[in-house]
C-alpha positions as CSV (number, residue, x, y, z in Angstrom):
1,X,29.9,110.0,-153.0
2,X,30.6,108.9,-149.4
3,X,32.5,111.6,-147.5
4,X,32.5,109.8,-144.1
5,X,31.4,106.6,-142.5
6,X,28.0,107.8,-141.3
7,X,25.2,108.7,-143.8
8,X,21.6,109.9,-143.3
9,X,19.0,110.3,-146.1
10,X,15.7,111.5,-144.6
11,X,14.3,111.7,-148.1
12,X,14.5,108.3,-149.8
13,X,14.5,109.9,-153.3
14,X,12.6,109.2,-156.5
15,X,14.1,105.7,-157.2
16,X,12.3,102.4,-157.0
17,X,8.9,101.6,-155.6
18,X,8.5,103.1,-152.1
19,X,5.6,100.7,-151.5
20,X,8.0,97.7,-151.7
21,X,8.7,97.0,-148.0
22,X,12.4,97.0,-147.2
23,X,13.3,98.8,-150.4
24,X,16.4,101.0,-149.6
25,X,16.9,104.6,-150.6
26,X,18.6,105.2,-153.9
27,X,20.9,107.7,-152.3
28,X,23.0,105.0,-150.8
29,X,23.2,103.1,-154.1
30,X,24.2,106.3,-155.9
31,X,26.9,107.1,-153.4
32,X,28.2,103.5,-153.5
33,X,28.5,103.6,-157.3
34,X,30.2,107.0,-157.3
35,X,32.7,105.9,-154.6
36,X,33.6,102.3,-155.6
37,X,32.8,101.7,-159.3
38,X,35.3,102.2,-162.1
39,X,34.1,104.1,-165.2
40,X,32.6,101.8,-167.9
41,X,32.2,98.9,-165.5
42,X,29.1,96.8,-164.9
43,X,26.8,97.3,-161.9
44,X,25.1,94.2,-160.8
45,X,22.2,93.7,-158.3
46,X,21.1,90.1,-157.7
47,X,18.1,91.2,-155.6
48,X,16.5,94.2,-157.4
49,X,13.3,94.0,-155.4
50,X,11.5,97.3,-155.9
51,X,13.9,98.4,-158.6
52,X,15.9,101.1,-156.8
53,X,19.3,100.1,-158.2
54,X,18.0,99.9,-161.7
55,X,16.6,103.4,-161.5
56,X,19.8,104.8,-160.1
57,X,21.9,103.1,-162.8
58,X,19.7,104.6,-165.5
59,X,20.0,108.1,-164.0
60,X,23.8,107.8,-163.7
61,X,24.2,106.3,-167.2
62,X,25.8,103.1,-165.7
63,X,25.7,99.7,-167.4
64,X,23.5,97.5,-165.3
65,X,22.4,93.9,-164.8
66,X,19.7,93.3,-162.2
67,X,17.6,90.2,-161.4
68,X,15.8,88.7,-158.5
69,X,14.3,85.4,-157.1
70,X,10.9,86.8,-158.1
71,X,12.2,86.9,-161.7
72,X,13.5,83.3,-161.6
73,X,17.2,83.9,-160.7
74,X,18.3,82.0,-157.6
75,X,21.5,83.3,-156.0
76,X,21.8,79.9,-154.1
77,X,21.7,77.7,-157.3
78,X,22.5,80.0,-160.2
79,X,25.9,81.4,-161.0
80,X,25.8,85.2,-160.9
81,X,28.7,85.9,-163.2
82,X,27.2,83.6,-165.9
83,X,23.8,85.3,-165.5
84,X,25.3,88.7,-165.9
85,X,27.4,87.7,-168.9
86,X,30.6,89.3,-167.5
87,X,32.2,90.1,-164.1
88,X,31.0,93.2,-162.3
89,X,32.9,96.2,-161.4
90,X,30.5,96.5,-158.4
91,X,27.8,94.4,-157.0
92,X,25.3,96.0,-154.7
93,X,23.2,93.6,-152.6
94,X,20.4,94.3,-150.2
95,X,19.3,90.9,-148.9
96,X,16.4,90.3,-146.5
97,X,17.2,90.8,-142.9
98,X,16.4,87.3,-142.0
99,X,12.7,86.8,-141.3
100,X,12.0,90.4,-140.5
101,X,9.9,90.9,-143.7
102,X,8.6,87.9,-145.7
103,X,8.9,88.5,-149.5
104,X,7.7,85.5,-151.5
105,X,4.0,85.0,-150.9
106,X,3.8,88.4,-149.4
107,X,5.5,91.2,-151.3
108,X,5.4,89.1,-154.6
109,X,3.6,86.0,-155.7
110,X,1.1,83.9,-153.9
111,X,3.3,81.1,-152.4
112,X,6.4,81.0,-150.2
113,X,9.5,80.1,-152.2
114,X,11.7,77.6,-150.3
115,X,14.8,79.4,-151.6
116,X,13.6,82.8,-150.2
117,X,16.1,83.9,-147.6
118,X,13.3,85.6,-145.7
119,X,11.5,82.3,-145.3
120,X,14.4,80.4,-143.8
121,X,15.2,79.5,-140.2
122,X,18.1,81.5,-138.8
123,X,20.4,78.5,-139.1
124,X,19.5,78.0,-142.8
125,X,19.7,81.7,-143.4
126,X,23.2,81.9,-142.0
127,X,24.5,79.1,-144.2
128,X,22.7,80.5,-147.3
129,X,24.3,83.9,-146.7
130,X,27.7,82.2,-146.9
131,X,26.8,80.6,-150.3
132,X,25.4,83.9,-151.6
133,X,28.4,85.9,-150.5
134,X,30.8,83.5,-152.2
135,X,28.7,83.6,-155.4
136,X,28.8,87.4,-155.4
137,X,32.5,87.6,-154.6
138,X,33.3,85.4,-157.6
139,X,31.1,87.5,-159.9
140,X,33.3,90.6,-159.2
141,X,36.2,91.4,-161.5
142,X,39.7,91.4,-159.8
143,X,40.1,94.6,-157.8
144,X,36.4,95.3,-158.0
145,X,34.0,95.7,-155.1
146,X,30.8,94.4,-153.7
147,X,28.7,96.0,-151.1
148,X,26.1,94.3,-148.8
149,X,23.5,96.5,-147.0
150,X,22.4,94.7,-143.9
151,X,20.4,95.6,-140.9
152,X,19.8,93.9,-137.5
153,X,16.6,92.9,-135.8
154,X,15.3,92.1,-132.3
155,X,12.8,89.4,-131.6
156,X,11.6,88.0,-128.2
157,X,14.1,90.0,-126.3
158,X,17.1,88.9,-128.4
159,X,19.2,91.0,-130.7
160,X,20.3,89.4,-134.0
161,X,23.5,91.0,-135.2
162,X,23.2,90.1,-138.9
163,X,25.6,92.8,-140.1
164,X,28.2,91.3,-137.8
165,X,27.6,87.9,-139.3
166,X,28.1,89.3,-142.8
167,X,31.4,90.8,-141.8
168,X,32.7,87.5,-140.5
169,X,31.6,85.3,-143.5
170,X,32.0,87.5,-146.5
171,X,35.1,86.8,-148.8
172,X,37.4,89.5,-149.9
173,X,38.9,92.4,-148.0
174,X,36.7,94.7,-145.9
175,X,37.5,98.2,-147.1
176,X,34.7,100.3,-145.5
177,X,31.8,100.1,-143.1
178,X,29.2,102.7,-143.7
179,X,26.6,103.3,-141.0
180,X,23.3,104.3,-142.5
181,X,20.7,106.0,-140.3
182,X,17.2,104.6,-140.8
183,X,14.2,106.8,-141.2
184,X,10.4,106.1,-141.2
185,X,10.7,102.7,-139.7
186,X,7.6,100.7,-138.9
187,X,8.9,100.5,-135.3
188,X,8.8,104.3,-135.1
189,X,5.0,104.1,-135.1
190,X,4.7,101.4,-132.5
191,X,4.6,101.6,-128.7
192,X,6.6,99.0,-126.8
193,X,6.4,98.0,-123.1
194,X,9.5,98.6,-121.1
195,X,12.7,100.2,-122.1
196,X,13.7,99.3,-125.6
197,X,16.5,100.8,-127.6
198,X,15.1,101.1,-131.1
199,X,17.3,99.9,-133.9
200,X,17.9,103.0,-136.1
201,X,20.8,102.0,-138.3
202,X,21.9,99.6,-141.1
203,X,25.4,98.8,-142.2
204,X,26.8,98.9,-145.8
205,X,29.8,96.6,-145.7
206,X,32.1,97.1,-148.7
207,X,34.5,94.4,-149.8
208,X,37.3,94.3,-152.4
209,X,37.7,91.2,-154.6
210,X,40.7,89.1,-153.7
211,X,42.6,87.0,-156.2
212,X,41.7,83.8,-154.4
213,X,38.4,82.2,-155.1
214,X,35.6,82.3,-152.5
215,X,35.9,78.6,-151.7
216,X,39.5,79.0,-150.9
217,X,38.6,81.9,-148.7
218,X,36.0,79.7,-146.9
219,X,38.7,77.1,-146.3
220,X,40.9,79.7,-144.7
221,X,38.0,81.0,-142.6
222,X,37.3,77.5,-141.4
223,X,40.9,77.0,-140.4
224,X,40.6,80.3,-138.4
225,X,37.4,79.0,-136.8
226,X,39.2,75.8,-135.8
227,X,41.9,77.9,-134.1
228,X,39.2,79.9,-132.4
229,X,37.6,76.8,-131.1
230,X,40.8,75.7,-129.5
231,X,41.1,79.1,-128.0
232,X,37.7,78.9,-126.4
233,X,38.4,75.5,-124.9
234,X,41.6,77.0,-123.4
235,X,39.7,80.0,-122.1
236,X,36.9,77.9,-120.6
237,X,39.3,75.7,-118.6
238,X,41.5,78.6,-117.5
239,X,38.4,80.4,-116.1
240,X,37.2,77.3,-114.3
241,X,40.6,76.7,-112.6
242,X,40.9,80.5,-111.9
243,X,37.7,80.3,-110.0
244,X,38.3,77.0,-108.3
245,X,42.0,77.4,-107.3
246,X,43.8,74.1,-107.0
247,X,41.5,71.5,-108.5
248,X,41.5,67.8,-109.0
249,X,40.8,66.5,-112.5
250,X,37.3,65.1,-111.7
251,X,36.2,68.5,-110.3
252,X,37.5,70.2,-113.5
253,X,35.5,67.7,-115.6
254,X,32.4,68.4,-113.6
255,X,32.8,72.2,-114.0
256,X,33.6,71.9,-117.7
257,X,30.7,69.6,-118.5
258,X,28.0,72.3,-119.1
259,X,30.3,74.0,-121.5
260,X,31.4,70.7,-123.2
261,X,27.7,69.8,-123.8
262,X,27.5,72.9,-126.1
263,X,30.4,71.7,-128.2
264,X,30.3,68.9,-130.8
265,X,33.1,66.9,-129.3
266,X,32.4,63.5,-127.8
267,X,36.0,63.3,-126.5
268,X,35.8,66.4,-124.5
269,X,37.6,65.0,-121.5
270,X,40.6,64.2,-123.6
271,X,40.4,67.8,-124.8
272,X,40.4,69.1,-121.2
273,X,43.5,67.0,-120.4
274,X,45.2,68.3,-123.5
275,X,44.5,71.9,-122.5
276,X,45.9,71.3,-119.0
277,X,49.2,70.2,-120.5
278,X,49.9,73.8,-121.5
279,X,52.6,74.9,-119.0
280,X,52.2,78.5,-119.9
281,X,48.7,78.6,-118.2
282,X,48.6,75.5,-115.9
283,X,50.8,74.0,-113.3
284,X,50.5,70.3,-112.3
285,X,50.6,70.2,-108.5
286,X,50.5,66.4,-108.3
287,X,49.0,63.7,-110.4
288,X,45.5,64.7,-111.4
289,X,45.7,68.0,-109.6
290,X,46.1,71.4,-111.3
291,X,46.2,75.1,-110.6
292,X,46.9,78.2,-112.8
293,X,50.6,78.9,-113.5
294,X,51.9,82.1,-112.0
């Protein structure tokens, strides 16, 4: 059972196949079950991989349903609740960390599966994670929990915060964030040029099922994102006028253009004019000339 928000398991334990790359320790599955799962409930794992969760469930005497893409179940096309036969008290999911480790055609099978999360571009992976999280959320009984164990990775000098992405897109109420210290990583045995901070943690993000369906949650998130987009336009124009002082509208357009080209808005100049009408932040000095309100 979890006692605090940081856990460390130097010994991965006897559960699952240790040779299956990316297979997590059974200690965290056990602690997750003992902390969040009601007695008599069903534990579900839609990506059993090396079998860790199945072994933990057997040892704890917990009812269990586990499946995997390698077994023919596709979390992106198949309904998890229907496959399990009932809603879960707890879903434990340990997805691929983007393309860090390729699974189909590598850890199992001879060919890459186009539905394999580890074989997708980052854009496709991000969208697929939204679909998977909604499927999992809807497979949980009201008041139940689901937990996603996610790590981050670095490639070509860029840090990919996948756990942060999960926190933003997952339906339900975030109830806990468990930081898991990593041990015996492949990177521990490698020498890198320069000064690199090695990634030595994963996050177990635990969510409680809400009464609303996942699609309704997504609609609410999209509404929030729309509000955030408006905020970023406002922030961009404010910073430009802050730096430029009193500015004519053509000069504001010219300064905003590099930012506008990153946004999907062909009417961005109208958006800039709309932002400048906010008297809380901007003062119209004369026609077509603005400065920050004081």
